[in-house]
C-alpha positions as CSV (number, residue, x, y, z in Angstrom):
1,M,34.0,-86.6,47.5
2,K,32.5,-83.3,48.8
3,T,34.3,-83.5,51.6
4,S,37.5,-83.3,49.6
5,F,36.8,-80.6,47.1
6,I,35.6,-78.8,50.5
7,V,39.2,-79.6,52.1
8,L,40.7,-78.4,48.7
9,L,38.6,-75.1,48.7
10,V,39.9,-74.1,52.5
11,L,43.5,-74.8,51.5
12,V,43.8,-72.9,48.3
13,S,41.6,-69.8,50.3
14,A,44.7,-69.8,53.0
15,F,47.3,-70.1,50.1
16,L,45.5,-66.8,48.7
17,S,44.8,-64.7,51.5
18,T,48.4,-65.4,52.7
19,G,49.5,-64.6,49.7
20,V,47.1,-61.0,49.2
21,L,48.4,-60.1,53.0
22,A,51.9,-60.1,51.2
23,Q,51.2,-57.9,48.6
24,K,49.4,-55.7,50.5
25,T,52.5,-55.7,53.5
26,T,55.2,-54.7,50.3
27,D,52.8,-52.4,48.8
28,S,52.6,-50.7,52.2
29,L,56.7,-50.5,52.1
30,A,57.1,-49.9,48.7
31,K,55.2,-46.4,49.5
32,Q,56.4,-45.9,53.4
33,A,58.6,-47.9,55.4
34,Y,59.5,-46.2,58.8
35,L,62.3,-48.5,61.1
36,P,60.1,-50.3,62.6
37,D,57.7,-51.4,59.8
38,C,61.4,-52.9,58.3
39,I,61.8,-54.6,61.9
40,Q,58.7,-56.1,62.0
41,Y,58.9,-57.7,58.5
42,A,62.1,-59.0,58.8
43,L,60.9,-60.7,62.1
44,T,58.3,-62.4,59.6
45,H,60.4,-62.6,56.6
46,Q,64.0,-63.1,57.0
47,P,65.5,-66.3,56.2
48,V,67.3,-66.8,59.5
49,V,64.0,-66.1,61.6
50,R,61.8,-68.5,59.3
51,Q,65.1,-71.2,59.6
52,S,64.5,-70.7,63.4
53,V,60.7,-71.4,63.4
54,I,61.3,-74.5,61.9
55,D,63.5,-75.6,64.2
56,Q,61.3,-74.8,67.2
57,E,58.9,-76.9,65.5
58,I,61.3,-79.8,64.9
59,A,62.8,-79.7,68.4
60,E,59.1,-79.9,69.5
61,R,58.0,-83.3,67.0
62,T,62.1,-84.7,68.3
63,V,60.5,-84.5,72.3
64,Q,56.8,-85.7,71.3
65,S,59.4,-88.8,69.1
66,S,61.2,-89.5,72.5
67,L,58.6,-89.3,74.6
68,A,56.3,-91.8,72.4
69,A,58.3,-94.7,73.9
70,W,56.8,-94.4,77.0
71,Y,53.7,-95.7,75.0
72,P,52.8,-99.1,74.8
73,Q,54.5,-100.4,71.9
74,I,52.4,-102.4,69.5
75,A,53.7,-104.5,66.6
76,A,52.5,-107.4,64.4
77,G,54.3,-109.6,62.1
78,Y,54.0,-112.9,59.6
79,N,56.2,-115.2,58.8
80,L,55.6,-118.3,55.8
81,Q,58.6,-121.2,55.9
82,H,58.8,-124.5,54.4
83,F,61.6,-126.9,55.2
84,L,63.2,-128.7,51.9
85,K,63.9,-131.6,54.5
86,L,62.9,-131.9,58.1
87,P,65.3,-131.2,60.7
88,V,65.9,-134.9,62.6
89,T,65.9,-135.7,66.2
90,L,67.4,-138.7,67.6
91,I,64.6,-139.9,70.2
92,P,65.2,-143.3,72.2
93,N,63.0,-146.7,72.2
94,A,61.3,-148.8,74.3
95,S,65.0,-151.0,74.3
96,G,66.7,-147.5,74.3
97,E,67.9,-147.0,71.4
98,R,68.0,-143.7,69.9
99,I,66.2,-144.0,66.5
100,P,66.6,-140.4,64.0
101,T,63.0,-139.3,63.9
102,A,62.5,-136.2,61.3
103,L,60.4,-133.8,63.6
104,G,57.8,-131.1,62.6
105,A,55.9,-130.2,59.8
106,K,56.6,-129.6,56.1
107,N,55.1,-126.0,56.3
108,T,54.9,-123.5,59.0
109,S,53.3,-120.1,59.4
110,T,52.9,-117.8,62.4
111,V,51.3,-114.4,62.8
112,S,52.7,-112.7,66.1
113,F,51.2,-109.8,68.1
114,S,53.2,-108.6,70.8
115,L,53.1,-105.9,73.7
116,N,55.7,-103.9,74.8
117,Q,55.5,-101.6,77.8
118,S,58.9,-99.6,79.6
119,V,58.5,-99.2,83.2
120,F,61.8,-98.1,83.5
121,N,64.3,-97.0,80.6
122,R,66.9,-94.3,82.0
123,D,66.7,-93.0,78.0
124,L,63.0,-92.5,78.4
125,L,63.8,-90.7,81.8
126,L,66.1,-88.4,80.1
127,A,63.8,-87.9,77.2
128,S,60.7,-86.6,80.4
129,Q,63.7,-84.7,82.1
130,T,65.0,-83.1,79.6
131,A,61.6,-81.9,77.2
132,D,61.3,-78.7,78.5
133,A,64.6,-77.4,78.6
134,Y,65.2,-78.7,74.8
135,R,62.2,-76.9,73.8
136,L,63.4,-74.1,76.0
137,Q,66.6,-74.0,74.4
138,A,65.4,-73.7,70.6
139,A,63.0,-70.9,71.9
140,Q,66.2,-69.1,73.1
141,T,68.3,-69.9,69.5
142,T,65.0,-67.9,68.3
143,V,65.2,-65.2,70.1
144,N,68.8,-64.7,69.8
145,N,68.5,-65.0,65.5
146,K,65.7,-62.4,65.9
147,I,67.6,-59.6,68.1
148,N,70.5,-60.0,65.9
149,V,67.9,-59.3,62.9
150,V,66.9,-56.1,64.8
151,V,70.4,-54.8,65.1
152,N,71.3,-55.7,61.7
153,V,68.3,-54.2,60.0
154,S,68.5,-51.0,62.5
155,K,71.8,-50.7,61.6
156,A,71.5,-50.8,57.6
157,F,68.2,-48.5,58.0
158,Y,70.5,-45.7,59.5
159,D,73.3,-46.7,57.0
160,L,70.9,-46.0,54.4
161,I,69.1,-42.5,55.6
162,L,72.4,-41.1,56.0
163,T,73.2,-42.0,52.8
164,Q,70.0,-40.3,51.4
165,R,70.5,-37.3,53.8
166,Q,73.8,-37.1,52.7
167,V,72.2,-36.8,49.1
168,D,69.5,-34.2,50.3
169,I,72.2,-31.7,51.5
170,L,74.2,-32.1,48.6
171,T,71.5,-31.3,46.6
172,E,70.6,-28.0,49.3
173,D,74.0,-27.2,48.3
174,I,74.2,-27.9,44.8
175,T,70.8,-25.6,44.8
176,R,73.0,-22.4,46.4
177,L,75.9,-23.1,44.1
178,Q,74.0,-22.5,41.4
179,R,72.7,-19.3,43.0
180,S,76.5,-18.1,43.8
181,L,77.6,-18.8,40.0
182,Q,75.2,-17.2,38.5
183,D,75.4,-14.3,41.3
184,A,79.3,-14.0,40.4
185,T,78.8,-14.3,36.8
186,N,76.6,-11.5,36.2
187,Q,78.8,-9.9,38.7
188,Y,82.4,-10.5,36.0
189,Q,80.2,-9.4,33.6
190,G,79.2,-6.1,35.3
191,G,83.0,-5.9,35.7
192,I,82.3,-5.6,40.2
193,V,84.4,-9.0,39.9
194,D,87.4,-10.7,38.0
195,K,87.0,-14.1,35.8
196,T,88.2,-16.1,38.7
197,D,85.1,-15.7,41.1
198,P,82.6,-17.3,39.0
199,Q,85.5,-19.8,37.8
200,R,85.7,-21.2,41.8
201,A,81.9,-20.8,41.4
202,R,81.7,-23.3,38.8
203,I,84.6,-25.6,40.6
204,A,82.8,-25.9,43.6
205,L,79.7,-27.0,41.5
206,N,81.1,-29.7,40.0
207,N,82.9,-31.0,43.1
208,S,79.0,-31.0,44.6
209,M,77.5,-32.6,41.8
210,A,80.2,-35.2,41.6
211,Q,80.1,-36.1,45.3
212,R,76.0,-36.0,44.9
213,K,76.4,-38.8,41.9
214,Q,78.7,-40.8,44.0
215,Y,76.0,-40.7,47.0
216,R,73.6,-40.8,45.1
217,D,75.4,-45.0,43.5
218,L,75.2,-46.0,47.3
219,V,72.2,-45.7,47.7
220,G,71.0,-48.4,45.8
221,S,73.8,-50.7,47.0
222,K,72.6,-49.9,50.8
223,Y,68.5,-50.6,49.6
224,Q,69.3,-53.7,48.6
225,T,71.5,-54.5,51.8
226,L,68.9,-53.5,53.7
227,K,66.7,-55.7,51.5
228,Q,68.9,-59.1,51.7
229,L,68.7,-58.5,55.7
230,M,65.1,-57.7,56.0
231,G,64.4,-60.7,53.8
232,Y,62.4,-58.8,51.4
233,P,62.0,-59.6,47.8
234,P,65.5,-58.0,46.2
235,N,63.4,-56.6,43.1
236,A,60.4,-55.4,44.7
237,Q,60.4,-51.8,45.6
238,L,61.2,-50.2,49.2
239,T,60.8,-46.7,50.3
240,V,62.4,-46.4,53.4
241,T,60.8,-42.6,55.5
242,Y,62.4,-41.2,58.7
243,D,61.7,-38.0,60.9
244,T,65.0,-36.4,61.2
245,L,63.8,-35.0,64.0
246,Q,62.9,-37.8,65.7
247,L,66.9,-39.3,65.2
248,A,67.8,-37.1,66.9
249,N,65.8,-37.3,69.9
250,E,66.8,-41.2,70.0
251,V,70.4,-40.7,70.9
252,V,69.7,-40.4,74.3
253,V,70.6,-43.8,76.1
254,D,70.6,-44.3,80.4
255,T,74.2,-44.6,81.0
256,L,74.1,-44.9,84.1
257,Q,72.6,-48.6,84.1
258,L,74.7,-51.1,85.3
259,V,75.2,-54.5,83.5
260,N,74.2,-57.8,84.2
261,P,75.2,-60.5,81.8
262,Q,71.9,-62.6,82.9
263,N,70.1,-60.4,81.0
264,R,72.0,-61.6,77.8
265,I,69.9,-64.4,75.8
266,E,73.3,-65.8,75.2
267,Y,73.6,-66.0,78.9
268,K,70.6,-67.8,79.0
269,L,71.0,-70.2,76.3
270,L,74.6,-71.4,78.1
271,Q,71.6,-71.6,81.3
272,T,70.0,-74.0,79.6
273,Q,72.6,-76.0,78.2
274,G,73.8,-76.4,81.5
275,R,70.2,-77.7,82.0
276,L,71.0,-80.6,79.5
277,L,74.5,-80.9,80.6
278,N,73.0,-82.0,84.1
279,A,70.8,-84.5,83.3
280,N,73.4,-85.8,80.6
281,V,75.2,-86.1,84.5
282,R,71.9,-88.4,85.9
283,Y,71.4,-90.3,82.3
284,N,75.4,-91.4,82.8
285,R,74.4,-92.3,86.6
286,W,71.4,-94.2,85.3
287,A,73.7,-96.3,84.0
288,Y,73.9,-98.7,86.5
289,L,69.8,-99.2,87.2
290,P,68.4,-102.1,85.3
291,S,65.4,-101.5,82.2
292,V,62.8,-102.7,83.0
293,S,60.3,-103.9,80.6
294,A,56.5,-105.6,80.1
295,F,55.4,-107.8,77.8
296,G,52.4,-109.7,76.0
297,N,52.4,-112.3,72.9
298,Y,50.1,-113.4,71.2
299,N,50.6,-116.1,68.2
300,L,48.9,-118.1,65.7
301,L,50.6,-121.6,64.4
302,Y,50.2,-122.6,61.4
303,Q,51.4,-126.3,60.4
304,N,50.9,-129.0,57.8
305,N,52.9,-130.6,55.4
306,S,50.5,-130.1,52.9
307,F,51.1,-126.5,51.8
308,P,47.1,-125.8,50.5
309,Q,45.8,-126.8,54.0
310,L,48.0,-124.5,55.6
311,Y,45.8,-122.5,57.3
312,S,43.0,-125.4,57.4
313,Q,43.4,-125.7,61.3
314,T,46.0,-123.2,63.4
315,F,47.7,-123.7,67.3
316,P,47.7,-120.4,69.4
317,N,50.2,-119.6,72.5
318,S,50.2,-116.6,74.5
319,L,52.4,-115.3,77.0
320,I,53.1,-112.5,79.3
321,G,56.7,-111.3,80.8
322,L,58.7,-109.1,82.6
323,A,62.1,-108.7,81.0
324,V,65.0,-106.8,83.7
325,A,68.6,-106.3,81.7
326,L,71.1,-105.4,83.9
327,P,74.8,-104.7,82.1
328,I,77.8,-105.5,84.9
329,F,80.3,-105.6,83.5
330,Q,81.5,-102.7,80.0
331,G,85.1,-102.3,80.9
332,G,84.6,-99.0,82.6
333,R,83.1,-97.2,79.8
334,R,80.5,-96.2,82.0
335,I,82.7,-94.6,84.8
336,Q,84.2,-92.7,82.1
337,Q,81.2,-91.6,80.0
338,L,79.6,-90.3,84.2
339,K,83.2,-88.4,84.1
340,I,83.2,-87.0,80.4
341,S,79.4,-85.5,81.6
342,E,81.1,-83.9,84.8
343,L,83.9,-82.5,83.3
344,Q,81.3,-81.0,80.4
345,V,79.5,-79.3,83.0
346,Q,82.5,-77.8,84.7
347,R,83.9,-76.3,81.2
348,L,80.7,-74.9,81.0
349,D,81.4,-72.8,84.2
350,W,84.3,-72.0,82.6
351,D,81.9,-70.7,79.6
352,L,79.8,-68.6,81.8
353,A,82.8,-67.0,83.2
354,A,84.2,-66.3,80.2
355,L,81.0,-64.7,78.6
356,T,80.3,-62.7,81.8
357,S,83.7,-61.1,81.5
358,A,83.5,-61.0,78.0
359,V,79.7,-59.0,78.9
360,D,81.6,-56.6,80.9
361,A,84.3,-55.7,78.4
362,E,81.7,-55.1,75.6
363,Y,79.5,-52.9,77.4
364,A,82.5,-50.9,78.8
365,R,83.4,-50.7,75.2
366,A,80.4,-50.0,73.9
367,L,79.5,-47.1,76.7
368,A,83.0,-45.3,75.5
369,T,82.0,-45.2,72.2
370,Y,78.8,-44.0,72.8
371,K,79.4,-41.2,75.2
372,G,82.4,-40.2,72.6
373,N,80.5,-40.2,69.3
374,L,77.5,-38.6,71.7
375,A,80.0,-35.7,72.7
376,N,81.0,-35.7,69.2
377,Y,77.5,-34.9,67.4
378,L,76.8,-32.5,70.0
379,A,80.0,-30.4,68.8
380,L,79.8,-30.9,65.1
381,R,75.3,-29.5,65.4
382,E,77.1,-26.4,67.4
383,N,79.4,-26.2,64.6
384,Q,76.7,-26.6,61.9
385,Q,75.1,-23.8,63.6
386,L,78.1,-21.5,63.6
387,A,79.0,-22.5,59.9
388,E,75.3,-21.7,58.5
389,E,76.0,-18.1,60.9
390,V,79.6,-17.3,59.6
391,Y,77.6,-18.1,55.9
392,R,75.1,-15.9,56.0
393,V,77.2,-12.8,57.2
394,I,79.8,-13.6,54.8
395,N,77.1,-14.2,51.9
396,L,75.9,-10.4,52.9
397,Q,79.8,-9.0,53.1
398,Y,80.0,-10.4,49.6
399,R,77.1,-8.8,48.4
400,S,78.1,-5.7,49.7
401,G,81.6,-6.0,48.2
402,I,83.2,-6.0,51.9
403,K,84.3,-9.3,51.3
404,T,86.1,-11.8,48.0
405,Y,84.6,-14.2,46.8
406,L,87.2,-16.6,48.6
407,D,85.6,-16.1,51.7
408,V,82.4,-17.1,50.3
409,T,83.8,-20.6,48.5
410,V,85.3,-21.4,52.2
411,A,82.3,-20.6,54.3
412,E,80.2,-22.6,52.2
413,A,82.5,-25.4,52.2
414,D,83.1,-25.3,55.3
415,L,78.4,-25.3,55.7
416,R,78.9,-28.4,53.4
417,T,81.1,-30.1,55.6
418,A,79.2,-29.3,58.9
419,R,76.0,-30.6,57.9
420,L,77.5,-33.1,56.4
421,N,79.4,-34.3,59.2
422,V,77.1,-34.0,61.9
423,F,74.9,-36.6,60.1
424,N,78.0,-38.6,60.3
425,A,78.3,-38.2,63.6
426,L,74.2,-39.2,64.5
427,Y,74.7,-42.2,62.9
428,Q,77.6,-43.3,65.0
429,V,75.5,-41.9,68.0
430,L,72.9,-44.1,66.8
431,I,74.8,-47.2,65.6
432,S,77.1,-47.1,69.5
433,K,73.5,-46.9,71.2
434,L,72.5,-50.0,69.5
435,D,75.5,-51.5,70.9
436,V,75.2,-50.2,74.0
437,Q,71.3,-51.7,74.1
438,Q,72.6,-55.0,72.7
439,A,75.8,-55.3,75.3
440,L,73.2,-54.7,78.2
441,G,70.9,-57.4,76.9
442,A,67.8,-54.6,77.0
443,I,67.0,-55.4,73.4
444,Q,63.6,-57.8,74.0
445,L,61.7,-59.8,72.0
């Protein structure tokens, strides 16, 4: 009783500590969640990853279950029967005449113990030779799912912070437009400009406020998308944090790298599948070999015509033996199965060739997209600097009465567009960089 209580206490403590750890993790992400934090959380809590880990455990249990047949198989049996009418056998008497004679006891019971040890069995031999490959396949599937989770979470994270940054830019633009509206109104009231200047300022301000409202609404939905990809509680608080300068520094990737399909987890999975298929070829070749097993039996036989006295006396017997089974002719089934397994190996070779070609094309496409997005980002970043300078000069000229407010409006729109375009381009570069790294097989876990 004391031992059971201790075990229960340990289990409850482990459960509570797990819950506290999960709560701490959620609380920390609610305050501050960088991209590595989101990825780490996803690799632990994402349902697909958790399922893959369970699949690995299932694979291990399956291997152990298959290999268990190599151990001695011990069984016990019990039998009880009552003859309503004993069987009759014709037994010749002294004169040679066959007399019908009832043989046996009305009540019989048998208690048996048997032991069987496989010496050679192709099913067990296949299980032994493919155990490591089967485990490796499950582990590689987990890695593949984790890589996809890392890429998807990263893209969702970048998409979210882009939208947040767009809201920030529009908020700054609204502050600037409100100041411009106040200046234009003051100048109109002072008779310096006509009524159209404050009206233009109001139009620009309303457009920016409507656009900010649109992006703010998108932030909530993109938070939910990120939570779903992370396996994060949908109603829990999550606050992403990022460093704009660090993001800008992360856009660079070595474009001189050569793609090697063997670095891809998909290629490794096909290689593991090839090991299993080659083992299946050997398995079908072993179909021409006999199955050999050793066995031993010990039986306790009870017989008596009186049921109450059935177990008063026993008649034990025992035996040991060797069993050999060799199928001689099966209608050509073994030949066809061997050919099928060989054709499956050939088909896998073409799968590897197709994957190699697809990886080359995927890398070329991803690299071209990345280079184009990077060039666009650099150009737009320069445009932003120019737009800031143009707006600063025109705004000063407007205040000096040299430029009209229309020029200021155009400069403000150009600046807003330039700043938004820079972050859109940065997002595209980061996404295409992920595609390049995935094509290279550079995302390792």
